[in-house]
C-alpha positions in Angstrom: -8.5 16.0 36.9 -6.3 19.0 36.3 -7.2 22.1 34.4 -4.6 24.1 32.6 -4.8 27.1 30.2 -5.5 26.1 26.7 -2.6 27.4 24.6 -4.5 28.9 21.6 -7.2 30.3 23.7 -5.1 31.3 26.7 -5.8 35.0 26.1 -9.6 34.5 26.4 -9.1 32.8 29.8 -10.2 29.4 28.5 -9.0 26.4 30.4 -8.5 22.9 29.1 -9.1 20.0 31.5 -6.8 17.1 30.9 -8.3 13.7 31.7 -8.2 10.2 30.6 -9.8 10.8 27.1 -8.0 14.1 26.4 -5.6 12.7 23.6 -8.6 11.0 21.9 -10.7 14.2 22.1 -7.8 16.3 20.5 -7.5 13.8 17.7 -11.3 13.8 17.2 -11.4 17.6 17.2 -8.6 17.6 14.6 -10.6 15.1 12.5 -13.7 17.3 12.6 -11.7 20.4 11.8 -11.0 18.9 8.3 -14.4 17.6 7.1 -13.2 17.0 3.5 -10.3 14.9 4.5 -12.5 13.0 6.9 -15.2 12.3 4.3 -12.6 11.2 1.7 -11.0 8.8 4.1 -14.3 7.3 5.1 -15.3 6.9 1.4 -12.0 5.4 0.5 -12.1 3.0 3.4 -15.7 1.9 2.4 -14.6 1.4 -1.2 -11.7 -0.8 0.0 -14.1 -2.9 2.1 -16.5 -3.3 -0.7 -13.7 -4.4 -3.2 -12.2 -6.9 -0.7 -15.7 -8.2 0.1 -16.4 -8.8 -3.6 -13.1 -10.6 -4.1 -13.7 -12.8 -1.0 -17.2 -13.7 -2.2 -16.3 -14.5 -5.8 -16.3 -18.2 -6.7 -12.9 -19.8 -7.2 -12.3 -20.2 -10.9 -9.3 -19.5 -13.2 -9.6 -17.0 -15.9 -7.9 -17.6 -19.3 -4.8 -15.5 -18.6 -4.2 -17.4 -15.3 -4.1 -20.7 -17.2 -1.6 -19.3 -19.6 0.8 -18.1 -16.9 0.5 -21.3 -14.8 0.8 -23.8 -17.6 3.9 -25.8 -18.7 5.1 -23.1 -21.1 4.9 -20.4 -18.5 8.3 -21.4 -17.1 9.8 -20.2 -20.4 7.9 -16.9 -20.2 9.1 -16.3 -16.7 12.7 -17.2 -17.7 12.5 -14.5 -20.3 11.1 -12.1 -17.7 13.9 -13.0 -15.3 16.5 -12.3 -18.0 14.9 -9.0 -18.8 14.8 -8.1 -15.1 18.5 -8.9 -14.8 19.2 -6.7 -17.8 17.2 -3.9 -16.2 19.0 -4.2 -12.9 22.4 -4.1 -14.7 21.2 -1.0 -16.7 20.4 0.7 -13.4 24.0 0.3 -12.2 25.1 2.2 -15.3 23.0 5.3 -14.4 24.2 8.1 -12.2 24.1 7.6 -8.4 21.1 9.9 -8.0 18.8 7.4 -9.9 19.8 4.3 -8.1 17.4 4.4 -5.1 14.1 4.7 -6.8 15.0 2.6 -9.9 16.4 -0.2 -7.7 13.3 -0.2 -5.5 11.1 -0.6 -8.6 13.4 -3.4 -9.7 13.1 -5.0 -6.2 9.3 -5.0 -6.4 9.2 -6.2 -10.0 11.7 -8.9 -9.3 9.7 -10.1 -6.3 6.6 -10.6 -8.5 8.5 -12.1 -11.4 10.1 -14.7 -9.1 6.9 -15.4 -7.3 5.2 -15.9 -10.7 8.0 -18.3 -11.7 7.5 -20.2 -8.5 3.8 -20.4 -9.1 4.3 -21.6 -12.7 6.7 -24.3 -11.6 4.7 -25.6 -8.5 1.2 -25.0 -10.1 1.5 -27.8 -12.6 
């Protein structure tokens, strides 16, 4: 194991021993240096685990709105959504170049969900 002067505390004569766990200890020290961020990240992670657990443990049943978007008439609804999406994407091309990136990304995400919903409505009969 080698010991080298620790950069921030080099004036005080402190030495840092680099070993196998040194990168981990630096990350851990950085984590403890920001207790609010650490606490928020732990709480957010716990909330996500609880939400995912509740969803996974829920019995499988369809709500009323799910039946409406997966029924026979849902294909027509998704056809209208696809036409609206096409109009939106055409409108984006008319905007100045600086707006294209974010607006097209939003259109990409929305289009993905619209087409997946259409697929679900067609296959889900």
